[in-house]
C-alpha positions in Angstrom: 85.1 113.9 154.8 82.7 115.9 156.8 80.9 114.3 159.8 78.0 116.2 161.4 76.4 115.3 164.8 73.0 116.9 165.4 71.6 117.7 168.9 68.7 115.2 168.6 70.9 112.5 170.1 69.4 109.9 167.7 72.8 108.9 166.3 74.9 106.3 168.0 78.6 107.2 168.0 79.7 103.6 167.9 77.6 102.9 164.8 78.8 106.1 163.1 82.4 105.0 163.8 81.8 101.8 161.9 80.1 103.6 159.0 83.0 106.1 158.8 85.5 103.3 158.8 83.7 101.6 155.9 83.5 104.8 154.0 87.2 105.5 154.3 88.1 102.0 153.2 85.7 102.3 150.3 87.2 105.6 149.2 90.7 104.0 149.1 89.6 100.6 147.6 90.6 101.8 144.1 94.2 102.1 145.2 95.0 98.8 146.9 93.0 99.6 150.0 94.1 101.6 153.1 96.4 100.4 155.9 94.3 99.4 158.9 96.3 101.6 161.3 95.8 104.7 159.1 92.1 103.9 158.9 91.8 103.8 162.7 93.7 107.1 163.0 91.3 108.8 160.7 88.3 107.5 162.5 89.8 108.6 165.8 90.4 112.1 164.4 86.8 112.2 163.5 85.2 111.0 166.7 87.9 111.4 169.3 86.7 114.8 170.6 82.9 114.3 170.1 80.9 115.6 173.0 78.7 112.8 174.2 76.6 112.0 177.3 76.8 109.0 179.5 74.8 106.9 177.1 77.2 107.7 174.2 74.9 110.0 172.4 76.2 113.4 171.1 75.0 116.4 173.2 75.7 119.2 170.8 76.5 119.7 167.2 80.0 118.6 166.2 81.5 119.2 162.8 84.9 117.9 161.9 86.7 118.1 158.5 89.8 116.3 157.7 91.8 116.0 154.4 92.6 112.5 153.3 96.1 111.9 152.1 96.5 111.9 148.3 97.5 108.7 146.5 100.1 108.4 143.8 97.3 107.9 141.3 95.8 111.2 142.2 95.2 113.6 139.3 94.0 117.1 139.7 91.2 117.7 137.2 91.5 120.9 135.2 89.0 122.6 132.8 88.8 121.0 129.4 88.9 124.5 127.8 92.5 124.8 128.9 93.6 121.6 127.2 95.7 121.5 124.1 93.4 119.6 121.8 90.3 121.5 122.9 91.9 124.9 122.0 93.3 123.6 118.7 90.3 121.6 117.3 87.1 122.1 119.4 87.1 125.6 120.9 85.1 127.6 118.3 83.0 127.1 115.1 85.8 128.8 113.0 88.4 126.3 114.3 86.1 123.4 113.5 85.5 124.8 110.0 89.3 125.1 109.5 89.8 121.5 110.7 87.3 120.3 108.1 89.2 121.9 105.3 91.8 119.4 104.2 94.0 122.1 102.7 94.0 124.3 105.8 97.0 123.9 108.2 94.5 123.0 111.0 92.9 120.3 108.9 96.3 118.9 107.8 97.4 118.8 111.5 94.3 117.0 112.6 94.6 114.4 109.8 98.3 113.9 110.7 97.6 113.5 114.5 94.5 111.2 114.3 94.7 109.7 110.7 91.0 110.5 110.0 89.3 113.5 108.4 87.4 115.8 110.8 84.0 114.6 109.3 84.8 111.0 110.2 85.7 112.1 113.7 82.3 113.9 114.0 80.6 110.7 112.7 82.3 108.7 115.4 81.2 111.1 118.1 77.6 110.9 116.8 77.6 107.1 116.7 79.0 106.9 120.2 76.3 109.1 121.6 73.4 107.9 119.4 74.0 104.2 120.3 74.2 104.9 124.0 77.9 103.9 124.4 78.6 107.0 126.5 76.2 109.1 128.7 77.3 112.8 128.5 75.0 113.7 131.4 76.3 111.2 133.9 78.1 112.5 137.0 80.8 111.0 139.2 80.6 110.3 142.9 81.3 114.0 143.7 78.6 115.3 141.4 80.9 116.5 138.7 79.8 116.1 135.1 81.7 113.4 133.2 84.4 114.2 130.6 83.7 115.4 127.1 83.4 112.4 124.9 85.1 114.3 122.0 88.3 114.5 123.9 88.1 110.9 124.9 87.6 109.8 121.3 90.5 111.9 120.2 92.6 110.1 122.8 91.5 106.8 121.4 92.4 107.8 117.9 95.8 109.0 119.0 96.4 105.5 120.5 95.5 103.8 117.3 97.5 106.2 115.1 100.8 106.5 117.1 100.3 104.3 120.1 100.0 107.4 122.3 100.9 106.8 125.9 98.6 107.5 128.9 100.7 110.6 129.8 100.4 112.0 126.3 96.6 111.8 126.3 96.5 113.2 129.8 98.6 116.2 128.9 96.7 117.0 125.7 93.1 116.7 127.1 93.3 117.4 130.9 91.7 114.0 131.5 93.5 111.5 133.6 95.2 108.6 131.8 93.2 106.0 133.7 90.0 107.5 132.3 91.4 107.3 128.8 92.4 103.7 129.2 89.0 102.8 130.5 87.2 104.6 127.7 89.5 103.1 125.1 88.8 99.5 126.1 85.0 100.2 126.3 84.9 102.0 123.0 86.9 99.5 121.1 84.7 96.7 122.4 81.6 98.5 121.2 83.1 99.3 117.8 84.2 95.6 117.4 80.6 94.4 118.2 79.2 96.6 115.4 82.0 96.0 112.8 79.7 94.6 110.3 78.2 98.0 109.8 81.5 99.2 108.2 83.6 96.2 107.3 81.7 93.9 105.0 82.0 92.6 101.4 79.3 93.7 98.9 76.0 92.3 100.0 73.9 93.4 96.9 74.2 94.3 93.3 74.4 98.0 94.0 77.3 97.8 96.4 79.0 95.3 94.1 78.7 97.6 91.1 80.2 100.5 93.1 83.3 98.4 94.0 83.8 96.5 90.7 83.3 99.7 88.6 86.5 101.2 89.9 88.7 98.2 89.0 87.1 98.0 85.5 87.5 101.8 84.9 91.1 102.3 86.2 92.7 98.9 85.5 90.4 97.1 83.1 90.0 94.3 85.6 86.5 93.2 84.9 85.0 91.1 87.7 87.5 92.1 90.3 86.0 93.1 93.7 89.1 93.9 95.8 92.8 93.7 96.5 94.0 91.3 99.1 97.2 91.1 101.2 98.3 89.9 104.6 99.1 92.7 107.1 101.4 91.8 110.0 101.3 93.8 113.2 103.9 93.6 115.9 103.1 91.8 119.2 105.0 93.5 122.0 104.1 91.2 124.8 104.3 87.8 123.1 104.9 85.0 125.6 108.3 83.4 125.2 106.6 80.0 124.8 104.9 81.3 121.6 107.9 83.1 120.2 108.7 80.4 117.6 105.2 80.6 116.2 104.8 84.3 115.9 108.4 85.4 115.0 108.7 85.4 111.2 110.8 87.2 108.5 110.4 90.5 110.3 112.6 89.3 113.1 110.1 90.0 115.9 106.7 88.5 116.9 103.8 89.6 114.7 100.2 88.7 114.2 99.0 88.4 110.6 95.6 89.5 109.2 94.4 88.9 105.7 92.8 92.1 104.6 90.6 92.8 101.5 90.2 96.4 100.4 88.5 98.2 97.6 90.1 100.6 95.2 88.9 103.5 97.4 90.9 102.0 100.3 87.7 100.8 102.0 88.3 97.7 104.1 85.9 94.9 103.0 87.1 92.0 105.1 89.5 91.2 107.8 90.4 87.7 108.9 91.1 86.4 112.3 94.7 86.8 113.6 97.3 84.2 112.4 100.8 83.6 113.8 103.4 85.8 112.1 105.6 82.9 111.0 102.9 81.8 108.5 103.4 83.1 104.9 100.6 84.7 102.8 99.8 81.5 100.9 99.2 79.6 104.0 97.0 82.3 105.5 94.9 82.5 102.3 94.3 78.8 102.3 92.6 78.8 105.8 90.9 82.3 105.6 87.2 81.9 105.6 86.2 84.5 102.9 88.6 83.4 100.1 87.7 79.8 100.8 84.0 80.5 100.5 84.6 82.5 97.3 86.8 79.8 95.7 84.5 76.9 96.6 81.3 78.5 95.3 79.7 79.0 98.7 79.5 82.8 98.5 76.9 84.6 96.5 79.6 86.5 94.6 80.6 83.2 93.0 77.4 83.2 91.0 78.0 86.6 89.4 78.9 86.6 85.7 81.1 89.0 83.7 82.2 89.2 80.1 85.4 90.2 78.2 86.0 90.8 74.5 88.8 89.0 72.7 91.1 90.5 70.1 89.1 88.7 67.3 85.9 90.4 68.5 84.4 87.3 70.2 83.0 87.6 73.7 84.0 85.3 76.6 81.7 84.6 79.6 83.2 84.1 83.0 81.5 83.1 86.3 82.5 84.2 89.8 84.2 87.4 91.0 87.8 87.4 92.1 
């Protein structure tokens, strides 16, 4: 903190002491505040030797600089160019080209670390910036430009792929783990709000033909629009009061999601979460999409398809499955 007194004498020292105290407390508010005695010591260091006249106004310029004690959450920011993931995947155009090549070692490494091709990663970066989810030109309270969104997205993908810890992301990107946690929560919320743009059952005849053609060509399953199964994900912090509901055959608490995918591994529908103790049959009975399809409430129920019998006759069926 730098405090400057000018010779004009227009500044009241008592008032400035109050302002300095407020500023110091505000700087430390992110870390459980600052002890009152330490705050007073810092203010006294700033104003204790100020030269003032009998009215309390400064008589000459006085500049005092002190260094505030670092907190245990303090992280020294280093250049992004020195980070591991920047040098391996983002540094030059040639490195980016290698990462896009799925048969190149760099491309294989990228897919193994983040579970998506490099083109999908670039699309995620474009969506994040184009929809205004992150402002790359924003600066922090010290005037420093905010972190590169590409490194933040890589950190989020690493969390989804291997449950990467805060320290792992911090080490690989030179961005503090707190920043990664904050961005991850914000980014996932924005992605969930726009999930209908990517996760949706066929909404017209063209998208339906694209999905059903694969099953008809590869498996001779005419009228099929997807494969369905219940996926169970472990719940690490399940409350003990809910353990009997969420602990199933896996032996630990899980949350089940009924997932419908196409032959191209594209997710078409995901249900809400169900307790892991429920089996697949029970989940399917209460899942919204299969119920709409079975009860004729979905537009796919009205689609017709035909099969040819051994004797040459044609049978007509109504409703996709």
